[in-house]
C-alpha positions as CSV (number, residue, x, y, z in Angstrom):
1,X,29.5,22.0,-12.9
2,X,25.3,21.5,-13.6
3,X,24.5,17.7,-15.6
4,X,21.2,18.3,-17.5
5,X,20.0,15.5,-20.0
6,X,18.6,16.3,-23.4
7,X,16.0,13.5,-24.9
8,X,14.1,14.0,-28.4
9,X,11.0,13.1,-29.3
10,X,9.6,13.0,-32.2
11,X,8.6,10.9,-36.1
12,X,10.3,8.3,-38.1
13,X,13.5,10.0,-40.2
14,X,12.2,13.6,-39.2
15,X,16.1,14.1,-38.0
16,X,16.7,13.5,-35.1
17,X,20.7,11.4,-35.2
18,X,21.6,13.9,-38.4
19,X,20.9,16.9,-35.4
20,X,22.4,14.9,-32.5
21,X,25.6,14.7,-35.3
22,X,25.4,18.1,-36.6
23,X,25.0,19.7,-32.7
24,X,28.0,17.2,-31.6
25,X,30.3,16.1,-33.5
26,X,28.8,12.6,-32.3
27,X,27.3,9.8,-34.8
28,X,25.0,7.9,-31.9
29,X,24.1,5.1,-35.0
30,X,26.2,2.9,-33.4
31,X,24.5,-0.3,-34.6
32,X,25.4,-2.0,-38.0
33,X,21.8,-2.9,-38.4
34,X,21.2,1.0,-37.4
35,X,23.7,2.3,-40.1
36,X,22.5,-0.5,-43.3
37,X,18.6,0.4,-42.4
38,X,19.4,4.7,-42.1
39,X,16.9,4.6,-38.9
40,X,17.7,4.6,-35.4
41,X,16.7,1.2,-33.2
42,X,18.6,1.9,-30.1
43,X,19.0,4.0,-27.4
44,X,22.3,5.9,-28.6
45,X,23.9,8.4,-26.8
46,X,26.5,11.6,-27.0
47,X,26.5,15.4,-25.3
48,X,27.3,18.5,-25.7
49,X,29.8,21.4,-23.6
50,X,28.0,24.6,-23.0
51,X,29.4,28.2,-22.6
52,X,29.4,27.9,-19.5
53,X,31.2,25.2,-18.5
54,X,27.4,23.1,-18.1
55,X,27.3,19.2,-19.8
56,X,24.2,18.3,-21.7
57,X,23.9,14.7,-21.6
58,X,21.8,14.1,-25.0
59,X,19.8,11.1,-25.8
60,X,18.5,9.9,-29.4
61,X,15.2,7.8,-29.6
62,X,14.1,5.5,-32.0
63,X,11.5,7.6,-33.6
64,X,9.6,4.1,-35.5
65,X,6.3,3.1,-34.0
66,X,7.7,-0.4,-33.3
67,X,10.8,0.5,-31.5
68,X,8.2,3.4,-28.8
69,X,9.7,0.9,-26.3
70,X,13.0,2.1,-26.4
71,X,12.3,5.8,-26.6
72,X,10.5,5.5,-23.4
73,X,13.2,3.7,-21.4
74,X,14.8,6.9,-23.2
75,X,12.8,9.2,-21.6
76,X,13.4,8.3,-18.2
77,X,15.4,10.5,-16.5
78,X,15.5,13.7,-19.4
79,X,15.5,16.8,-17.8
80,X,14.7,18.6,-21.2
81,X,12.5,17.3,-24.6
82,X,13.6,18.1,-27.8
83,X,10.4,17.8,-30.1
84,X,11.9,17.4,-33.6
85,X,9.8,18.0,-36.8
86,X,10.5,17.7,-40.1
87,X,9.4,21.1,-42.1
88,X,8.5,19.3,-45.5
89,X,6.5,16.9,-43.3
90,X,4.5,18.9,-40.0
91,X,3.2,17.1,-37.0
92,X,3.5,13.3,-37.7
93,X,1.3,10.3,-35.5
94,X,4.8,9.3,-33.7
95,X,4.9,13.3,-32.9
96,X,2.2,12.5,-31.2
97,X,2.5,9.7,-29.5
98,X,5.6,10.7,-27.9
99,X,4.5,14.3,-27.1
100,X,2.2,12.5,-25.3
101,X,4.9,9.4,-23.6
102,X,7.2,13.5,-22.4
103,X,3.8,15.0,-20.6
104,X,3.1,11.8,-18.9
105,X,6.2,11.0,-17.2
106,X,6.2,14.3,-16.2
107,X,9.1,16.1,-18.6
108,X,8.3,20.1,-17.9
109,X,10.8,21.5,-20.2
110,X,11.2,21.8,-24.2
111,X,12.0,23.4,-27.4
112,X,10.9,22.3,-31.2
113,X,13.1,21.4,-33.7
114,X,12.0,21.9,-37.0
115,X,14.5,20.3,-39.4
116,X,14.9,19.6,-42.7
117,X,14.4,23.6,-43.7
118,X,16.8,23.1,-46.9
119,X,14.3,20.2,-48.6
120,X,11.3,23.7,-48.5
121,X,12.1,26.4,-50.4
122,X,8.9,27.9,-49.5
123,X,8.5,30.7,-46.5
124,X,4.9,30.2,-46.7
125,X,4.8,26.9,-46.8
126,X,7.3,26.7,-43.4
127,X,4.9,29.1,-42.1
128,X,2.0,27.0,-41.7
129,X,3.8,24.1,-40.4
130,X,4.9,26.8,-37.4
131,X,1.3,28.0,-37.5
132,X,-0.1,23.6,-37.1
133,X,2.9,22.8,-34.4
134,X,1.8,25.4,-32.1
135,X,-1.6,25.2,-33.0
136,X,-0.3,21.4,-32.1
137,X,1.0,22.1,-28.8
138,X,-1.5,23.9,-26.6
139,X,-2.4,22.7,-23.6
140,X,0.8,20.3,-23.2
141,X,4.1,21.3,-21.7
142,X,5.3,22.1,-24.6
143,X,2.9,24.9,-25.6
144,X,5.1,29.1,-25.8
145,X,8.1,27.2,-26.2
146,X,10.6,28.0,-29.0
147,X,10.2,26.9,-32.2
148,X,13.8,27.2,-33.6
149,X,14.9,26.1,-37.7
150,X,17.8,24.0,-38.7
151,X,19.3,21.9,-41.0
152,X,21.3,19.2,-40.2
153,X,23.4,19.3,-44.0
154,X,24.4,22.9,-44.1
155,X,24.9,24.5,-40.7
156,X,21.6,26.5,-40.7
157,X,21.0,27.1,-37.7
158,X,22.8,25.0,-35.7
159,X,23.6,28.0,-33.4
160,X,21.0,29.6,-32.8
161,X,20.4,26.2,-31.6
162,X,23.6,25.6,-29.2
163,X,22.0,29.2,-27.9
164,X,18.6,27.8,-27.8
165,X,19.4,25.1,-24.8
166,X,21.8,27.2,-23.6
167,X,19.7,29.7,-22.3
168,X,17.7,26.3,-21.4
169,X,20.1,24.5,-19.4
170,X,20.0,27.6,-17.5
171,X,16.3,27.4,-16.3
172,X,16.3,24.0,-15.1
173,X,17.3,23.7,-11.3
174,X,19.7,21.0,-10.6
175,X,18.9,17.6,-9.1
176,X,19.3,17.1,-5.0
177,X,22.0,14.9,-4.6
178,X,20.0,13.9,-1.6
179,X,18.6,9.9,-1.3
180,X,20.2,6.8,-2.4
181,X,22.0,6.3,-5.4
182,X,19.7,4.6,-8.5
183,X,20.5,4.3,-12.4
184,X,17.9,3.2,-13.9
185,X,20.0,0.3,-16.4
186,X,19.4,1.0,-20.9
187,X,22.9,-1.1,-21.9
188,X,25.0,-3.7,-20.7
189,X,27.4,-5.5,-22.3
190,X,31.0,-7.0,-21.4
191,X,33.8,-4.9,-22.2
192,X,37.8,-7.4,-22.4
193,X,39.7,-6.7,-19.2
194,X,37.1,-5.3,-17.4
195,X,34.0,-7.3,-17.9
196,X,30.0,-6.6,-16.8
197,X,28.7,-2.3,-18.1
198,X,25.8,-0.8,-17.3
199,X,24.9,2.3,-19.3
200,X,22.1,4.4,-17.5
201,X,21.2,8.1,-16.4
202,X,21.4,8.5,-12.3
203,X,18.2,9.7,-11.1
204,X,19.3,10.1,-7.3
205,X,21.8,10.1,-5.2
206,X,26.1,9.5,-5.4
207,X,28.4,7.3,-6.3
208,X,31.7,6.0,-5.7
209,X,34.5,4.2,-7.2
210,X,34.9,1.2,-4.4
211,X,31.0,1.7,-3.3
212,X,28.5,-1.2,-3.2
213,X,26.2,-1.2,-5.0
214,X,23.2,-3.5,-5.3
215,X,20.7,-5.3,-9.0
216,X,17.2,-5.0,-8.3
217,X,14.6,-6.9,-8.0
218,X,17.4,-10.1,-8.7
219,X,19.0,-8.2,-4.9
220,X,22.6,-9.4,-6.7
221,X,25.1,-7.1,-4.5
222,X,28.2,-6.4,-6.3
223,X,31.1,-3.6,-6.1
224,X,31.6,-0.5,-8.7
225,X,34.7,-1.6,-10.1
226,X,35.3,2.0,-12.2
227,X,33.0,5.0,-13.5
228,X,32.6,6.8,-16.3
229,X,30.5,10.0,-17.6
230,X,30.2,10.8,-21.4
231,X,33.3,8.7,-21.7
232,X,35.1,10.0,-19.7
233,X,37.0,9.0,-16.0
234,X,35.1,10.2,-12.8
235,X,35.4,8.3,-9.8
236,X,32.1,9.9,-8.6
237,X,28.1,10.2,-10.1
238,X,26.1,12.9,-9.3
239,X,22.4,13.0,-10.5
240,X,21.7,13.7,-14.2
241,X,24.8,12.2,-15.9
242,X,24.6,9.8,-18.3
243,X,27.1,7.2,-16.2
244,X,28.4,4.0,-17.1
245,X,29.8,1.7,-14.3
246,X,32.0,-1.7,-14.6
247,X,30.8,-3.9,-12.3
248,X,33.1,-6.0,-10.2
249,X,32.3,-10.3,-10.3
250,X,29.1,-10.3,-12.4
251,X,28.4,-11.7,-15.4
252,X,26.7,-10.3,-18.0
253,X,24.0,-12.6,-18.7
254,X,22.9,-11.7,-14.4
255,X,21.8,-8.4,-14.7
256,X,19.3,-7.2,-18.3
257,X,17.6,-3.9,-19.5
258,X,15.0,-2.4,-16.6
259,X,17.0,-3.5,-14.4
260,X,17.9,-1.0,-11.7
261,X,21.7,-0.4,-9.8
262,X,20.9,1.1,-6.7
263,X,22.5,1.7,-3.1
264,X,22.3,-2.3,-1.2
265,X,19.1,-2.2,0.6
266,X,17.3,0.7,-0.9
267,X,14.4,-1.0,-2.7
268,X,11.8,-3.3,-2.5
269,X,11.1,-5.1,-5.1
270,X,7.5,-6.3,-5.1
271,X,4.9,-7.7,-7.9
272,X,2.3,-5.4,-6.8
273,X,1.8,-2.1,-7.5
274,X,-0.4,0.8,-6.6
275,X,-0.9,3.5,-8.7
276,X,-2.1,7.0,-9.6
277,X,-3.4,6.3,-13.5
278,X,-4.7,8.7,-16.2
279,X,-6.0,7.0,-19.5
280,X,-4.9,10.0,-23.3
281,X,-7.7,11.5,-24.3
282,X,-6.8,10.2,-27.5
283,X,-6.8,6.7,-26.4
284,X,-9.4,4.8,-28.8
285,X,-11.5,3.2,-26.2
286,X,-12.3,3.2,-22.7
287,X,-9.5,0.6,-20.5
288,X,-10.6,-2.1,-18.5
289,X,-10.9,-4.1,-14.9
290,X,-9.1,-6.6,-15.7
291,X,-6.9,-6.0,-18.7
292,X,-4.0,-6.7,-20.0
293,X,-1.6,-4.2,-20.8
294,X,2.2,-3.0,-21.2
295,X,3.3,-1.1,-18.7
296,X,6.9,0.9,-19.2
297,X,8.8,2.7,-16.2
298,X,12.3,3.6,-16.0
299,X,13.9,1.5,-18.2
300,X,11.9,-1.4,-18.2
301,X,8.7,-2.0,-20.0
302,X,7.3,-5.4,-18.4
303,X,3.2,-6.8,-18.9
304,X,0.4,-6.5,-15.9
305,X,-3.3,-7.3,-15.6
306,X,-4.4,-3.4,-14.6
307,X,-7.0,-3.8,-12.0
308,X,-9.6,-0.9,-11.2
309,X,-10.3,-0.4,-7.8
310,X,-13.3,1.7,-7.8
311,X,-15.2,1.1,-11.1
312,X,-14.9,-1.5,-14.4
313,X,-13.9,1.0,-16.7
314,X,-12.3,4.7,-17.1
315,X,-13.0,6.0,-19.8
316,X,-10.4,8.1,-21.8
317,X,-9.4,11.3,-20.2
318,X,-10.5,10.1,-16.8
319,X,-8.1,9.1,-13.4
320,X,-8.5,6.9,-11.5
321,X,-6.4,4.8,-9.0
322,X,-5.5,1.6,-9.8
323,X,-3.0,-1.5,-8.7
324,X,-0.5,-3.0,-11.7
325,X,-0.7,-6.8,-10.9
326,X,3.1,-7.5,-12.8
327,X,4.5,-10.2,-14.4
328,X,8.0,-9.7,-13.1
329,X,9.0,-7.6,-9.9
330,X,9.8,-4.1,-10.5
331,X,12.0,-2.7,-7.1
332,X,10.7,1.5,-8.7
333,X,9.2,4.1,-5.1
334,X,7.0,6.2,-4.4
335,X,6.6,8.7,-7.0
336,X,8.0,7.3,-10.9
337,X,6.0,7.4,-13.3
338,X,5.1,5.2,-15.7
339,X,3.9,4.8,-18.8
340,X,0.6,2.5,-19.8
341,X,0.4,0.7,-23.6
342,X,-2.1,-1.4,-24.8
343,X,-1.0,-5.3,-25.4
344,X,-2.4,-5.3,-29.1
345,X,-2.3,-3.4,-31.6
346,X,0.4,-1.5,-29.7
347,X,-0.8,1.9,-29.0
348,X,0.2,4.5,-25.6
349,X,-3.2,4.2,-23.8
350,X,-2.7,5.8,-20.5
351,X,0.8,6.7,-17.4
352,X,1.0,8.0,-14.3
353,X,2.6,7.8,-10.7
354,X,3.2,5.2,-8.7
355,X,2.3,6.1,-4.6
356,X,3.1,2.8,-2.9
357,X,6.0,0.5,-4.2
358,X,4.9,-2.7,-2.3
359,X,1.2,-3.0,-1.5
360,X,-1.5,-5.4,0.1
361,X,-3.3,-7.1,-2.8
362,X,-6.4,-5.7,-2.6
363,X,-9.1,-8.1,-3.3
364,X,-13.1,-7.7,-3.2
365,X,-15.3,-5.4,-0.7
366,X,-11.6,-3.9,-0.3
367,X,-10.4,-1.7,-3.4
368,X,-12.7,0.6,-3.1
369,X,-11.5,1.5,0.3
370,X,-8.4,1.1,-1.3
371,X,-9.1,3.7,-3.7
372,X,-9.9,6.0,-0.3
373,X,-7.2,5.5,1.3
374,X,-4.9,6.0,-1.6
375,X,-6.0,9.5,-1.7
376,X,-3.5,10.4,1.3
377,X,-0.5,9.1,-0.6
378,X,-1.2,10.6,-4.1
379,X,-1.7,14.7,-1.9
380,X,-0.4,13.4,1.4
381,X,2.1,16.4,3.0
382,X,5.3,13.7,4.1
383,X,4.1,13.2,7.3
384,X,0.9,12.3,6.5
385,X,2.2,9.9,3.8
386,X,5.1,8.3,6.9
387,X,1.6,8.1,9.0
388,X,0.0,6.2,6.5
389,X,2.6,3.4,5.9
390,X,2.9,3.3,9.7
391,X,-1.2,1.9,9.5
392,X,-1.4,0.3,6.2
393,X,2.1,-2.3,8.1
394,X,-0.7,-2.9,10.4
395,X,0.0,-5.8,13.0
396,X,2.6,-7.3,11.4
397,X,5.3,-3.8,12.0
398,X,7.5,-1.7,9.8
399,X,11.7,-1.7,9.8
400,X,12.2,2.1,10.3
401,X,14.3,1.6,6.5
402,X,10.9,-0.7,4.7
403,X,9.1,2.9,6.4
404,X,12.0,5.4,4.3
405,X,11.4,3.4,1.2
406,X,7.9,2.8,1.2
407,X,7.1,7.0,1.7
408,X,10.5,7.8,-0.1
409,X,11.7,9.8,2.1
410,X,15.1,9.9,3.0
411,X,17.7,11.8,5.0
412,X,17.2,14.2,8.0
413,X,13.1,15.2,6.5
414,X,12.4,11.3,7.1
415,X,14.3,10.8,10.7
416,X,12.7,14.3,11.5
417,X,9.1,13.3,11.2
418,X,9.9,9.7,12.3
419,X,10.9,11.4,15.5
420,X,7.5,13.7,16.0
421,X,5.3,11.1,15.6
422,X,6.7,8.8,18.3
423,X,6.8,11.8,20.9
424,X,3.5,12.8,20.2
425,X,2.5,8.3,20.6
426,X,1.3,8.4,17.0
427,X,3.4,5.7,16.3
428,X,5.5,3.2,18.8
429,X,8.8,1.8,18.9
430,X,8.3,-1.8,19.3
431,X,11.4,-3.2,19.1
432,X,14.3,-0.2,20.0
433,X,17.0,-3.1,18.7
434,X,15.9,-3.2,15.5
435,X,14.7,-0.5,15.1
436,X,10.7,-1.5,14.4
437,X,7.3,0.6,14.8
438,X,4.0,-0.2,15.2
439,X,0.7,1.6,14.8
440,X,-1.5,2.3,18.7
441,X,-4.3,0.9,16.9
442,X,-2.9,-1.7,15.4
443,X,-2.2,-2.0,19.7
444,X,-5.3,-1.4,20.0
445,X,-7.0,-4.0,17.8
446,X,-4.4,-6.0,19.3
447,X,-4.7,-5.9,23.0
448,X,-8.7,-6.2,22.4
449,X,-8.3,-9.9,20.4
450,X,-6.3,-10.3,23.5
451,X,-8.9,-9.9,26.0
452,X,-11.1,-11.0,24.5
453,X,-9.5,-14.7,23.1
454,X,-8.7,-14.9,27.3
455,X,-12.3,-13.7,28.6
456,X,-13.3,-17.2,26.3
457,X,-10.7,-19.3,27.5
458,X,-11.9,-18.7,31.4
459,X,-15.1,-19.6,30.8
460,X,-15.0,-22.1,28.9
461,X,-11.9,-23.8,31.0
462,X,-12.2,-22.2,34.8
463,X,-10.0,-24.0,36.7
464,X,-6.7,-23.3,34.7
465,X,-4.5,-20.9,35.2
466,X,-4.2,-19.5,32.3
467,X,-3.6,-19.9,28.3
468,X,-0.2,-20.5,26.9
469,X,1.3,-17.8,25.1
470,X,1.3,-20.1,22.1
471,X,-1.8,-21.2,22.0
472,X,-3.3,-17.7,22.3
473,X,-1.0,-16.1,19.3
474,X,-2.5,-18.8,17.7
475,X,-6.2,-18.4,17.9
476,X,-5.9,-14.4,17.3
477,X,-7.9,-13.3,13.8
478,X,-4.6,-12.6,12.0
479,X,-1.4,-13.6,12.2
480,X,1.4,-11.6,14.3
481,X,5.0,-10.8,14.4
482,X,6.1,-12.5,17.3
483,X,8.3,-9.2,18.5
484,X,4.5,-7.5,18.0
485,X,2.7,-9.9,19.8
486,X,5.0,-10.6,22.4
487,X,5.4,-6.2,23.0
488,X,0.8,-6.1,23.1
489,X,1.6,-8.3,25.9
490,X,3.9,-6.2,28.0
491,X,1.8,-3.5,27.3
492,X,-1.3,-5.3,28.1
493,X,0.4,-6.8,31.6
494,X,1.5,-2.7,32.2
495,X,-1.7,-1.7,32.3
496,X,-2.6,-4.1,34.8
497,X,-4.9,-6.2,32.7
498,X,-3.7,-9.3,32.2
499,X,-0.7,-11.3,34.0
500,X,2.6,-13.3,32.3
501,X,3.2,-16.1,34.1
502,X,6.2,-18.3,32.7
503,X,4.5,-19.5,29.7
504,X,0.9,-18.2,30.3
505,X,-1.7,-15.9,30.5
506,X,-4.3,-14.8,32.2
507,X,-6.5,-11.7,32.4
508,X,-5.6,-10.0,35.7
509,X,-9.4,-10.9,36.9
510,X,-9.4,-14.1,36.8
511,X,-9.4,-15.7,40.0
512,X,-10.1,-19.8,40.7
513,X,-12.3,-21.0,42.7
514,X,-13.2,-25.1,43.1
515,X,-16.6,-25.6,43.7
516,X,-17.4,-28.3,46.9
517,X,-17.4,-30.5,44.6
518,X,-14.4,-30.0,42.8
519,X,-12.1,-29.0,46.0
520,X,-13.5,-32.8,47.5
521,X,-11.9,-34.5,44.1
522,X,-8.8,-31.9,44.8
523,X,-8.5,-33.2,49.1
524,X,-8.1,-36.9,48.2
525,X,-5.8,-37.0,44.6
526,X,-4.4,-34.1,47.2
527,X,-4.2,-37.4,50.1
528,X,-3.3,-39.7,47.9
529,X,0.6,-38.5,46.4
530,X,1.5,-37.1,49.9
531,X,0.9,-40.4,51.2
532,X,2.4,-41.9,47.7
533,X,6.1,-40.0,48.1
534,X,8.4,-40.8,45.5
535,X,6.2,-44.4,44.0
536,X,3.1,-42.5,43.5
537,X,0.5,-44.3,41.1
538,X,-0.3,-43.0,38.1
539,X,-3.2,-40.2,37.2
540,X,-5.1,-42.7,35.1
541,X,-5.2,-45.6,37.7
542,X,-6.3,-43.6,40.8
543,X,-9.2,-41.4,38.5
544,X,-11.4,-44.6,38.6
545,X,-12.1,-43.8,42.8
546,X,-12.6,-40.3,42.0
547,X,-16.1,-38.9,42.6
548,X,-16.8,-35.8,39.6
549,X,-16.8,-37.3,36.5
550,X,-13.4,-36.9,33.5
551,X,-13.9,-33.3,33.3
552,X,-13.8,-32.5,36.8
553,X,-11.0,-34.9,36.9
554,X,-9.2,-32.7,34.3
555,X,-9.9,-30.1,35.8
556,X,-9.0,-29.7,39.0
557,X,-5.5,-31.9,38.2
558,X,-4.4,-28.7,36.0
559,X,-5.4,-27.1,38.4
560,X,-3.3,-28.5,41.7
561,X,-0.9,-27.7,39.4
562,X,-0.5,-24.2,38.5
563,X,-0.9,-23.9,41.9
564,X,2.8,-26.3,42.1
565,X,0.7,-28.4,44.3
566,X,1.1,-31.8,42.4
567,X,4.3,-31.8,39.3
568,X,4.0,-33.6,36.8
569,X,7.4,-35.5,36.0
570,X,6.5,-37.4,32.4
571,X,2.9,-38.3,30.4
572,X,0.1,-38.8,33.4
573,X,2.7,-39.3,36.0
574,X,2.4,-36.7,38.7
575,X,4.4,-36.3,42.1
576,X,3.4,-34.0,45.2
577,X,5.8,-30.9,45.3
578,X,6.8,-31.6,48.6
579,X,8.1,-35.1,48.0
580,X,9.5,-33.3,45.0
581,X,11.5,-30.7,47.0
582,X,13.4,-32.9,49.2
583,X,14.3,-35.0,47.0
584,X,16.1,-32.6,45.2
585,X,16.9,-31.0,48.1
586,X,19.4,-34.8,49.2
587,X,20.0,-34.7,46.2
588,X,22.0,-31.2,45.4
589,X,23.3,-32.0,49.5
590,X,25.1,-35.5,47.7
591,X,26.1,-34.2,44.7
592,X,27.8,-31.1,46.4
593,X,29.9,-33.8,48.4
594,X,30.5,-36.5,46.3
595,X,30.5,-34.7,42.5
596,X,28.5,-36.9,41.1
597,X,25.6,-39.7,41.3
598,X,25.5,-43.0,39.9
599,X,22.0,-44.2,38.4
600,X,22.5,-47.2,41.8
601,X,23.0,-44.4,43.7
602,X,20.2,-42.6,43.0
603,X,17.8,-45.5,42.8
604,X,18.7,-46.2,46.2
605,X,18.0,-42.2,47.3
606,X,15.0,-42.6,46.3
607,X,14.2,-45.5,47.4
608,X,12.3,-46.3,43.9
609,X,12.0,-48.9,41.5
610,X,13.6,-47.5,37.5
611,X,10.0,-46.6,37.0
612,X,10.7,-43.8,38.9
613,X,13.8,-43.7,38.9
614,X,14.5,-42.9,35.6
615,X,11.5,-40.3,35.0
616,X,12.8,-38.0,37.9
617,X,17.0,-38.6,37.1
618,X,15.5,-37.3,33.5
619,X,13.2,-34.6,35.1
620,X,15.7,-32.7,37.2
621,X,18.5,-33.5,33.9
622,X,15.5,-30.8,31.9
623,X,14.9,-29.1,35.1
624,X,18.8,-27.7,35.2
625,X,19.8,-29.3,38.6
626,X,21.5,-32.3,37.2
627,X,23.9,-32.9,33.9
628,X,24.2,-35.9,32.6
629,X,27.8,-36.7,31.4
630,X,27.7,-40.9,30.5
631,X,26.5,-42.5,33.2
632,X,27.1,-40.2,35.6
633,X,24.9,-37.1,36.4
634,X,26.7,-34.3,37.8
635,X,25.5,-30.7,39.3
636,X,25.5,-27.9,37.3
637,X,27.3,-24.8,37.6
638,X,24.2,-22.4,37.7
639,X,22.6,-24.9,40.4
640,X,26.1,-24.9,42.1
């Protein structure tokens, strides 16, 4: 059974609601104020079962100019539009605006319903109105569409309208069930005994009773307690169905119109969107850079600043790339349509398609480059788009799930593209456990930066064996994800260009060669510490007796530590490695025989004062040779 949604459009008081009532028997005006004023204020919903069993969901939208934002919300997700025009008035301002909105939202099929035929006795007038309508529709998606004359009052033409709708629905392609479930919410209310209920038109995926669901952009997770389609309880919802979802354990106040109910972790929220924007030829004036607008997508209205990327203004009829900066976050996907309305006075000026749902902020000279890059997202193949997003992620890398969301490609199609790109080494899988990917170009940039920094470091500190990993990461020209950084280091080491030694990194070509003067300093330092054994002087105590300057002393000391000639126990306290190794062996042998050692026993073993024994005890703890248990130390299991 095919599910198709029909939306009405047209000027106020042209009989949209009466038409639906005559067609379905359902009054879509449910509010008291609507009954009193005789106009539609909020969205209304009805349905019609067609002769072949297909269900036509119907969305009744307000015609008054003050409620166009509700009309835009109602037009989201419709397959077919019925442009309603009263025979006694013809094309009016909201007729034009509603049709422009449908064009901007890329509605593809529809018809014209010429209502209130019973109010016009002159057949020539009706023919003239129809001729005006045909002229009005030239160049639009409704050009050549059927024009059905009806009277909601007498019932004239209603059967013919049903048949025309049946023929139209037969030509609508069924929606694919692939991808995550998404439902832009157009109503939220509470029902006693049920709790919070949201309604909308499902636009993709499937949803079953008991499924988890997430409300975006807040990210609030809940569960489906019950489902209804056209007031009938169902166990599963498919795309294109007017749906009510009873949500479990969530307050009515936590959700509002414009939110999206979707499969958990299937969307990303953002305050910025990159878009392909077209300005209507009927727009009254050019659109200027950084102008404020009302941004409509799905069922939400949001205030936004429009940033043009390659120009300062866009004249009516022109098209360009832009970045939309929103006052509140939205969760959308590539390909979603939007409508742009001026801030004040409020009127529709343009619209277009979302290209990037979570872009970087484009600044200064980068904006023109961004505009050129967005051409891939506008017209590229799916493979090009996936590759573009991996490259756009740059040094941060991107997870498989986020990549699928950014590209808005799912299922086997996405997996096949990704597998092909990895096998061709156009994309690198740098973190198998978390399924994260990196652009080879980004890896090359990181490697080049690492090599340049190491070369500069070696020139500045020729006697240091290498640079600390953390220090190297901090000096890179941009922030980097730690997993990407470690992957880049491993790759560079595997290529033989660097050497990784514990927490140090050096160029593979780096060799530490002491000068004759530095060799003299080294020999004197080593002699002092070799003779001192377990009671060495503090380094500052011997510095004045050394030849050369303080910079040479520090460099030689650093080199001796890197070569394991000396061991640093604490700040300014160093021991000869031979003395430490001998003590370690004696300590392990003692603990294996006696099980534990007290501080006095350790002091007796070293024949040194507390000035040395306390730091040495703590050193062996830090080296995981011993472990302190109250007042004694024992051998760690890993050492034993």
